[in-house]
Each structure stands twice: as C-alpha cells, then as structure tokens.
N, C-alpha and C positions, 0 to 999 in steps of 0.2 A: 449585473446585474444581482450578484451575491449581496450588494445592498439588503434585498427583500428578503435576504435567509439568514441576516449579521447574526439574529438570536438566536436564529438554531445554532448554526456556527458554533457563538460563543457556547450556548448551553454544550451542544455536543463535545468541545474542544475540555470545557468544565469535567464534565461526565467521564470523559475518555482518559482524564489525567488523574481522576478521582479510581477507577479501575488500574492502569497503572500500579501507583502508589499501593492500591491494593493486591494488586500481585506482587510487585517488590516486596511488601510485606508477609505474603504468604511462603515466597520464596526465603525470603530471609528468615523467616520461625522456623519453616520445613528443614533449610541449613542448618541452625542451631540443633534441632532435635537430632537431625543424624550427624553433626557431630560431638552429640553429648553422648549415641548412644553408643557409638566407634571408642567413647573414652573410658566408658563403662565396662563394653567388654573386655579393654587391652586392657584395663587395670586389675577386672579377675582373673584375668589369664596371666598378670604377677605377682598375684598376691600371695605365691608363695615363695616369690624365690630370697627374702632375707632368713629362713631358716636354711636353705640349702647352699647360701653365702656365710653363713656362721661352722654351718659341719664341716665345710671345703675348706675355711680359713680358721678358724680356729677362731672366731672372731666373738665378744660376749661382752655381755655388760661390766663383767667384773672387769675384764681389760681395761673398755675406756675406764670404769670405777677408779682401778689401780693410779692411773694416771691421772687423771682427774684429783685424787687426794695425792698424790706425789706434790702436781702444781702448786695447790694449795699449801701446803705443806713447805713449799719453797727448795723443792728437790729438786726440780727441776726446770727451766726457765717456758716462758711462752714457746720461746722459737723451737724449743728441743719436744712441746707439745705437738705444736702443731705442725715437724716434722713426722713425728707418729702419724698422724692423720694422714699426713701425704703420702709417706710411704703405706702406710694402710689403701690407702686410695687408689695406689698406682696399681698393688699387688690384688686387686679384687679386680680394676676394671677388665682385665680382659674376657676371667671368666662373665663377671658382670655384664658384660656387652656383649658378648655369645649367647648367653641363656635369655637376655632381652631380646635380639634378634632373631634366637631360634622362636622365639614364642608372635613375636610380631609378622615375621615374614608370611605365615600361612596367612594373614590378610593383605598382604604386598604392605606395609605399616613400615615403616622408615622413624622410628622411636629415638627421640633423650632420653633421659631419667637422670636426676641427680636425687640424694636425700644429704638435706643441710643439719647441723646445729646454729640455730639462729643466734640465743646465750644460753648460760649454765652459769645458773646462781646456787650458791652455798648459804643454804637455806638457815643454819643456824645464826650463822652471824648477816643472814639477809645482805649481802652484799652478792656479786655480778663478777665472779673471776675473768669469765669470757662474754665480753661483750658484741665481740665482730663473730660475722659468717664467716664458717668452719666445712667445706664440702667434704663428707665423710665417706661418701663412695661416687660413682655417675660413672657413664656409657661410655663410647670412646667418641663420638657423636654426641660436639653439647648442644646444650639449650639456649636456643635464641629467644624466645620469646615462651613463657609459660602458658600452657594449655590447659591441665588441671593442676591446682595445687593442694593440699590435703596437709595442712599445720595440726599438730600435735603436742605434747608431754608428758617427759616418763622419770622417774623419780628414781634415783638410785641413793641406798646409807650404808654408814660400816661402821660398828664400836671397833674401842681398842678398850679391850680389859688389861689389867696389870693381871697376868699371871698367877703370883700365890694368891694376894687380896678378893683377887675376880673387882678388883674395883675399877671401875668404869673410868677409863682416861680420858678419853677422847671420841668424842662421837660426831661421825662425819656423814650428812647429808646433801644433794646436789637434786636440784629440779632443770630438767633438760630440756628446753624447747625448740621442735624439731621445723620442719617443713621437706616433704617429699613433694620433688615437681614432675615431670611427664609432659611432655610437647613430641605431639606426632606431623613429623615436619612436611612430610608431602600432606596433611589433611585437607586441604583445599582442592586438589587432582582428583584426592579420593570421591570424598562427597562431592565437586561438581558431576564424576563419574558417574557417579548411582542417580544426581538430579537430571543429567545431562534431556531426557525424553519429558522430564515433566518441567522443561525448562522449557525447550521447544516446541510446548504442549501451548504454554503459555505466550508465546512469543506467536505460535498461528493463530490463538483467539485474539489477541489483540489486533495481528495483520487483519484477519478476516472481518471485525469491528471498522476497520479504518477504511477498507476495500468495501463495505456494502454503503457504508455513509458516504466516501463520496458518488458509489451508483445512486444513489439516489440525491445525492444534489445535483450530480449532472443529468440525473430524470427530471428533477424539477427545473433547472433550466431550462432544458428541451422543453417541457410541456409549456413555462412561462413564453421563451420563443415564440410555440406556435400559436396560443393564445393571440400576443403582438403581434401576426405574422392574419391571423382570421381580423381583428381587430382593422389592418392597415388595410387588406381586401373588405372589408365592409364601407371602409373610409373611399377607398375606387370604386367600388359596385356603385356607389354614392354619385362622384366624382363623372365616371360613366355614363353613369344615367342621366346628370343634372344638363346638359350639353341638348339629346336630343329631345327630353322632355318639354326641357322652355321652346326649342324649336316646334314642336309638336304644338304646343299652346297659341305662340304667335299664328301660327299659319288655320289654328280654329277660329281664333280672334275674328281674323282676316276673309276666313270665308262665309261667317256669320253677317257681316257687314257689304258683301260683297264677292259672290260666286265668280270667280276666277279656275279657270281649270290648271292653267301656268301652274298652281301651287300643287298640285294635286303629287309630278313627280318625286316633290318635295317632301311633301308627306309620308309617299311611300318609300325616298331610302331612309328616312328616321323611324321608321314600321322595323324597317329590314335590321338598321344599325341592330334597335331596344332586341330584336328575335333573338339576333347573332351574338348580342352577350347571352341572353336568358339563356340560347342551347350552351354554349360555356358551362353555364353554371349546373347544370342539368346532369348527372347521367346518362348517358343516351346506350343502351341494350338496344341496340338497332339489327332487327336479324334478316332486314331485309338484303338478300343477296343478287345485288342490282351490280353487272359487271363492265367495268372499267373498259371505254373504247377507246382509240389512236387518239379521234379528235376530242377525247374529254380536258389530256394533256395541256392543250395545247386552248383551251377557253378557261382553263384556270388563270392559263400564263396571262391570256388577256384581261380578265376581271380584275389581276394584281395589278398589270400594267395602268389601268386604267383608272384604279384609286391611289397609282402611285407615280406620277407621272416623272416628278423628277430620279427615279433607280430605272437604269435599265435590267428589264429580262430576259436573257439567251438562254432557248430552250434549246437543245441539240437530245431528238427522239428516234430510236432506232427499235421499239417495241410496237412488236404484232398489233392486230389490229382490235384484238381483246385482250383482255387478262381477267382471270378469276380472285378481282377483287372487288368488295365495295368501293360505289364510286364513292360515297360524302366522303367514308374515312380515306380515300383518295385526297382530293378536295380540302379535308382539315388537314394532313398530312405535309403534301407542298403548300397550301398557304399559309398553314401555322409556320413552317419554317420559313418562307423568303416573306411574310413579313417582319419577322424577328426582325431580320437582314435589314428591313429597312426603315425600323424602329432604331437599331440601332448603327445608325452613321453609315450602311453601307450605296453605292452610287452605282454600283453591278454587281447583278446578282446570274449566275448561274449554272441552270440545270440540268442534269446530265442523268437521264431516263434508258438501260439496257434490261435485255433479258436476255440470259443468259443461264444452260444447264438447268431449267425451270424455275430461276430463279432472278427475279425483279430489283437490279440495280439501283441505289437514286444517287445521286451525288449532289448535293446542293454546297456552291461556293461562293461566298462573296471579299467583297474588301474594304467590311465594317471596321468598326470596333476595336473585336475582339472579345474572348472570355477571360478574365486574371484566370490559373490556375485553380486560387480558391474556392471560385463560385462552380467550377467544370463538377463538380463530386454532384449539388443539389441541384439543377440545373432543371430537370427533370421531375422537381418535389412540385406535390400542388400548392398552389397558392404564391408558390415562391420564386422572388423574382432579385435581379441582382440589385446589391446595395447600390446608390452614388448620393449624392450630396441631396437630391432634389428625388423623391422617389414619383414623381408625379411629372419630374418633366417628359420620360417616356409612359406613355397609356397604356394602360392593360389591365390584367389579371392575374395573371400569373400562372395562367390556365393553357396554355398553348402549346408547351413544351413537355407538359405531365401528360396532352393529350397526344402529343407525337410517341411518347415513350408507352403507351399503355396500348394505342396501335400494334408499334411495330408488333408489341408480347401478345398480343390477342393471334397475330399469324405467324408465331415462332420465329420472330426474325430477329433480327442483331443490328445496331447502331455503334458509331462509332464518331465520337466527337475530336477533329482536329482544330486549335487554335490559340492565339499566341494575339494579347493587349497587341496592339496597333495595324497587326500582321493580319486582319480578318478569320472567317470563320468558314469551316468545312465540315458537315454533314455527309457521311459516309452511310449507309441503308441497308440493309439485304433482307428480301422478302421470298421466302420459298412458295412455291404455289407446284402445285400436279395438274397436268393440263387436263 
C-alpha cells in the first residue's frame, strides 16, 4: 500500500535528512562559538600572568639575551643553554600552574598552557642559532592538542663598545619567534553541558516531525483501506443484487407470456430478498417500541431453520412472556449472528436465552470455522468482512455484526467474543432492562 505514497516518503526522507543536516550544522556552529567564547574569556583572565611570573622569579628579557649572546659567542654549549631553559621552566612550573588553576577553577576548567621559542635568529649574521622548539614554561597539565595558539616575535639587541674609545666592538641582535599555546582539557564536557537544553530541543523537534509524518502516513493508509473497502462493498452489492434482479426479469417475462400463479411466491421471495438488502444499507432509526414476546424467539429460529436447512439450530429459552426490547432489533440481532455462523461453516448453532436480574443474557455458540485473533478487533466495523482468498465465497455486505454491535450499544449492553480457528465461535451478550 505504501507504493502509492512512495514519492511522498522519498520526498519526506530527503527533506528530513536536509533538516537533520541543518540541525547538525547549527549545533556545530553553536559549539564553535561557545568554545571560542570560553577560550577568549580564559585568555583575558590569564593576560596578566607574565608580569607576575617575571616579578616572582626575576626572569627578564635581559637574562635570556645574555644567555643567547654567550651561546652565540661559544662561551656555552647548546646543552648548557637548553639546561638553563629547562631549569628555568621547572622552577616556574609550580607557581605558573597554581596561578593558571586559580584562574581556571572559577569556571571549572582544566587548563594546560605552554610558552615556546620556535627559533632564534641572529639578525646581523642572518643565521639561526636555534632552529628547534624550546619550551620556556608550562603547567603541570600537559597539552595533548592545542586548542588556541598565539604566534609572536620579539627582538632583543646589545652593543659592545670599548670603554676607552667608545668604539663599537660588537653588535648583537636576536629575533625570537614564539608560540603561546592553550588547551582546555574538559572543553567538550563544558560546552555540551551548556548546550544540553538546545540539543534536547533539536532532538525533540526532529522526533516530533518524524512522529507527525508517521501518523499522517498511517492515516493515509487507513483512508485508502476504507476506500478499498467501499469499492469492495459496491462490488458485493452489485453481486448480491444481480441474482434476484435476474430472477425477477425471468419471472416477469414468463408472466407476460402466460399467467401462472405458481410464479408469484418466487417473485415475492426475490422482492423480500431485495428489501432485506436495502434495509441493511439504510440507517434505521426506528422509534417504534414493539415489545418482544416469548413466541417471537421461536419464530426467529424457525425462519433461520427454513432458510438454512443444513444447519441445526437449537434454542434454549427461559425468558418471560414479554421483554421491553424492540422486536425488529431482536430479530436482527439473533438472525445476523446465526446467519454468520451458517455462512462460516457451522453445522450446529445453540441459542441460549435467559433473563436474570433485569438483564437479558444471550449466548450463541457454533461449531464453525472460528475467527482469527487478528480479525476479532475489526469484525464489528461497518462494511468489514473477514479477508479470505476470495471474498465472494461468503456472501454478505459486511453489515451484520456492525448492526449487532449498534443494537447492543443502543441498549447500553455488552458483547463478548470467544473464538479460535477450528474451534467455533461464541457470542455472549448482556442487555439490561427495566420492568
């Protein structure tokens, strides 16, 4: 059945995927903005750490400059220069980590920071005296993946003059390229915590759209099934009317040629059959309050026995002489249930009628084919017929049980169905009444 809506499902799937993509992109951009805001605030809060560290440890550009000059002059080796920076880094680390943690803890951040020399260029000679990265200072927490990096350069110079002549002996100048790296180790949990409501809202919106579409498809399928059922009903009506109409045509031609009173019962039976079919299709709001008498129940069973000679109908009736139920309604109820039994393979139908404590109990049990569980929820629907290989094998319009249910509801009663395939069917009906 979904084949008829294949284009609709395909279009929805495409648009839904597009909506999911838009939501994911929106969340991604929101995540980036939130992450950048956190880094910007942290960078601002940490902006004063360099003057504090220099004052604390008396580390200055002059000290670094002197070490670079001594290394450039060959007075110390590269290892000694690196050892100086390493020793300086380890000395700074506790104080630097404490300061960073005190700032970051205000926002419950776990922060790692490092400051590095990328290379050192001696400008007069245009020669790199250091071409490998040196970490100048860092926190106890190590950076695993740089979250924010700031590049920079600074220059330092020194003139060496003769004390007597003031003549310039040597000019030293260095250009240092630096990287300042920051990583918030728990940035994902912090950002996702702040975006929880937004993420849940997006998921709920997508779920609501999907649910509404599913509900719409179900309704469309249900409507299409109803249309198909109505088409089937029309086909069955034509099928049911075909035989009596054809019979009446033949009888009319016969009567036109030769008047024969023996044909009149045949005509009457076909007219009654057509009238019965019409009554099933009409919505009868019969206000006539005709009581049901004890003998009426016997008449109903006699009519059923006459019309279904191969089925044995057994009546057990202990009701009073009169009951305040519409006679036509009771006839419809009994005949529809019993005819259903005869249609679906029953050879014996037992009807048990009892009036106990102002309640009419009707029990109709047969030894027919039974009703599958999957069909039991729908058999009281208007025009519904149990599906089989050929729906015309069992004649009817699918109105019998619907009318039974309507009568039971009208009298504020209840109906119970007990059935298993191959084990027959039992209907139990309770109709309350007042004396």
